[in-house]
N, C-alpha and C positions, 0 to 999 in steps of 0.2 A: 504494500500500500504506500504509494508515494506521499511524502509529507505535504501539508499545506502550511504555508507561513502565515501565522496570525499577526505578524508584525513586520511589514516591509514598508517602503517609502517611495514617494515620487520626488522628482526634481522639477519644480514648477517652470512652465514656459512663460513667456512674456504676456500671454493672453490673460493670465490670472490678474494682472495689474492694469489692464486696459481701462482708461477713463478715470482712474483714481487720482492721478496728479492734477487733472483738470478740476476736480471737485474739492480736493483737500490740500492742494499745494505741496509744500516741502515736507509735510508730515506723512505723505503717502509713499508707499514703496513703488519702485519702478526698476526696470532692468537697464543697466548701463554697461557699456563695453562688450555688448553681445558679440560672440564669435572671436573674442580675443582673450589673452591671458588675464585681463581685468574684468571679465564677465562676472557680474554680481547683481544681487538685489540690493538696492540702495535706498535708504531713507535719509534725504539730505539734511533734515533738521537735527538728526542725531550725530552728524559728523562721522568720525571713524567707527563709533559704536553701531552705526546704522548700515554697515556693509557686510553682506553675507554672500560669499561666493556660491555660484551654482555648480556644485560638483557632486559626483557620485564616485568617490575614490575606490570603493570595492570593485567597481566595474573595470578598473585598470589592471587588475591582477592577472589577466590573461594576455597581457602584452608580451610580445616576442622577447625571449631571453630571460624571463623572470621565473624564478621558482618560488612558490608561495611558502613562506616560513610560518610555522605554528607549532605549538606544543600539543602533545597528545591531550585530547579532550577539550581543546580550546580553539577559539576562532583564530584566523590568521593574525600575525603581528602587523602593526602599522607599517605600511609599505615605504620603502625608500623612493622618493620621487625625484632623485637627482640625475637619473640616467637620461640619455638623449631622447629615447622614445617617450618617456614620461613628459619631458619638457615639450616635445612636439605635440602631444595630446593636450596638455594643459594650455598651450598657446592658442588652442581653438575654442577654449571656454566651453559653453554649453554644446556647441557643435561638435566637440571632440568626445562627448559622452557616447557610450554604447547606444546603438539604435533603440534597444528595448527600454532604455531609461527615458528617451525622448518621445517614444511612440508606443502606445499600449498595444498596437497591432503587432509589434516586434518583440514584445516582452517575453513571449513563449521561448524564444531562443535562449535568453538569459536563464529562464526557469529550467530548461532542459539541461543546460550546462551544470546546474546545481542539483538535479534530481527532484525538483519541486513541481507539484501539479498545479498549484494556485497560490495566490497571495492576497492578503488584505492590506490595504494601502493607507498609511498615515502621511501627513504633510512632510515636506523637507524643510520648508520655511516655517519655523516655530513662532516667528514673530507675528504670524497670523492671529495668535491668541493674546497678544500683549500690547495692543494699541491703547493709548490713553483715551483717544477719541473713539467713543463707542459707535458713533455713526460710521466712521471709517472702518472700524472692525467689522460691522455688519455687512457693509458693502463689499469689502475684500473677501470675506468668507463666502458670500453669495457667488462672487466671481470664481473663487476657487472651486466651490462645489459644482458649478456648471462645467468648468474645465475638467475636473476629476471625473465627472459622469461620462464625458465623451472619451477621455483617456482610457478608462476601465472598460467601457462598452466596446471599444475597438479590439479587445483581447479575445473575443469568442469564448467568454465564460471562464477565463483563467485569472481575472483580476476583479477585486471587489473593493471599491473605494469606501472609506469611512468619512462621512461628511462632517465638516466643521460646524459646530452649533454655538451661536453667539450668546453664551449665558450672561454676559455683562448687561444685556437688555433682555430680561426674562420673557417679555411679550414677543420680542423679535425672535427669541430662541424657539418658542413654541411654533411661531409662524414658519420659521425656516425648517424646523423639524417636520412639520406637515408637508412642506414643499418637497423636501428631499425624499420623504417616504413615497410620495406620489411619483417621483422620478425613479424609484426602484432601489434606493440605497438600503442596505441591510443593517447598518449601524453608524454611529457617529463618534465624534471626539469633542471633549470639553477640556478646559484648562485643568492641569493637575493640581493647581492651587486656585482657590476661589478668589474673587475680588476681595480686597482687604476689608471693604465696608459691608460685605454681604457673604459671610461664610456659607458653605453648602448646607449647614443645618437650618438655615433660614427658610421659612415657609414660602418665601417668594418663588422658590424653585419648584414647589409642589406641582403646579400645572405641567411643568416640563417633565418631572419624574413620572407623573401619572400618564401623560400622553405617550412617553417612551415605553413605559411598562405595558400599556394597552396594545401598542404596536409591536411588541416583542423586539424592541430596537435598543440593543445594548449601547451604553455610552462609555467610551474609553478615555482614560487619563494617561497620556504618554509623557515620559520623562522629557523635561525641557520645555513643556508647553505651559509655562506659568502665565497667569493673568498679570496685568500691569500692576507693579508695586510702586507706590509713591516713594520719592527719595528718602523721606524720613523713616520709612520702614525697611529699607534695604540694609543688609549686614555690611559692616565695615570691611573694606578691602585690606585694612591693616592686619597683618599676620595671617592672611589667607594662604592656604597651601593647596596647590592644584591637585596633587595626589589625594590628599585628605578629602577634598570636595568631591572628587570623582567617586571615591570609595563610599562616601556618605550620601550618595544620591537618593537612597531610599528614604532618608529622613524627610525629603520634600513631600512624599506622598503619604507618609504615616499620619500626620495631623489631619490631612484630608480624609483618610480612611476612618479615623476615629469620629470625625464629624458625621460621616455618612452611616457608619455602623452603629454608633453608640448614642448619637444625639438626635435621633428622630427620623431621618429620611428613609432608612431601610425598614424601620418598623411601620411607618405610614404607607410604604409602597413595597410590600413583601415580594412582589413578582418582578421588581425592577432589577436589571443586571448591570453591574459596573465592571470595567476591565482596567487592570493596572498594567500599563504598557511599557515594556522595556526597563522596568526597574529590577528585572529578574526576581527570583523568589526564594533563594536559599535562606533568606533572613526571616521569612514569614512565619514558619512554625514556632520559633522562639518568640517572635514579636507578638503573635496572637496570644500566647501564654501570658506575656507581660500586660497586654491590654486587658485580658480576663482578670488578672490579679488587680490591676489598677482600678478597674471600675468598682470592684468589691471594696477595695481600700477606701476609695473616694466616699462611698456610702457609709462605711463604718465610721470614718472620721466625722461624718455629719450625724451620726447616731440614727441612721435610717437604714431600712432594708432595701437591697436592690432586688427588684421584682421583674426586671426585663430579661430578655434572652441573653444567653452567653454570647459574647462577640464571636467566638469560634464557630458557633452554630449559624450566626448571621453570615459570616464569611462563606461557609460551605454552601449556603442557600443562594447567595446573591453576587458573589465576587469571584473574579478570575484574574490570573496573572500570566503574562507571557514570559518565556525564558528563551535563552539562546544557547550558550555553552555552560549551563548552570547545573553541574553535577550535584552540588549540595541540595538543590531543589528536588532533583530526581530521587535522591536518597531519603528525603523527608516527605515524599509525595503523599504518604498515607496520613500525615498530620495536616498537610495543606489541603489535601483533597485531590485524588487522582483525576477527578472530573473537573477540577478547577484550574488546571495548568494547560497552557497551550504553547507550543514551540513556535518561534519565529526566526527568520534569517537576518532581519534588519537590512536587507539589500535595498539600495546600493551604498549605505553609509559605511564609514570606515570601521565601525564595530561589527560589521556583518560577518557571518560564517561563510558567505559566498566566496569562491565556488566549491567549498569543501563541506557543505552542509550535511551531505549523506554520511561522510566519514565522521564528522563531529557528533552527529546523532548516534551512530554506531558506538562511539566511544563513551558518551555520557550515559547511554542506556545499557552498558555492558552489565550483564547479570540481572537485568530487569525483565520480568515477564513480558512476552510479546503483546499481550492484551493491554498492559499499562502503556507501553510505548505507542501502540496504535492510537489509544485514546488521546495521549498528550500531543502527538505529532499530526493527528488527522481527525479523529472522530469528534473531539470536544469542540473544535472551532466550527465544524459543520453543524453540530447540534445547537451551539449558541446562536449562530447567525441564520440558521434555518436554510442551509443550501443543500 
């Protein structure tokens, strides 16, 4: 049974940003330097912070003369981009990307190289979720969803886009949810951190959760897709450590999960499904125990009895996580839930298992019953999204 990637990505074309600069000026993203080494999505008002190159580095691993380097049970190492062929490809910008990254009709070739039968697609431009201007955010996400629909539909059933849902405007979020459901989308994405002034426990999101639950439309929260954070709430860069920040990425989603699991939304909407995207899952078994202990401690210190569901039971009923080369998650799968894990390749991002996904899967599932492997790499994602 060929695996299905529950977490892959697109690299957005210029079409995603059409008309935004005319409406929103320098706050709007646009593509500059197309077809050159300077090809990037640029937000002029943000200066250097507003530049994101349009690249799919994993797709360069098949270039001539390159041997993919990786450790057993792990994704390939970050590639050396200093050879002449790499420079030649990079000099073309978006036009130098593999055809399957640029055109959904050609993506099957990339999937076949990797032994993958289908992919669910998240954005490549995470800034889609973090505009301060909510009107701009809604407009950009609508553009993105229309473009993604066409990109995925060109694949003959091997690509499934996850629509961006603008939760910063709850009314617009429900309207866009209805629109993308009618277009045939199977699921969507929301920021992995809620707006500062409206955490996900807030009842203003109840119409969104209710409509998504009614439509069997899971909502994913992908690493890096943070909502806008005002400067006064941002962590200081003083003493920041790049390795420590990368290793601690799961802390971003943990507070969000407590809000959803323990503060009302999951209880009020018991058929709603949420996905934790690309935070991996080897940490979840222990963390669920800590949440379980924490909520009982919280009530004891208040001299009250906790009468709600145990967080672990809520997780098993309503939450899913994607993994890549995460052997610890596989080894703790019975605690996390065999039915709650879904494998993803992360193609074409630099953290991707591509083009070695089959080998990586073989290695991280060594000694694991075939039935469990099949669920995590194939059956669970099909069941969740109803394909």
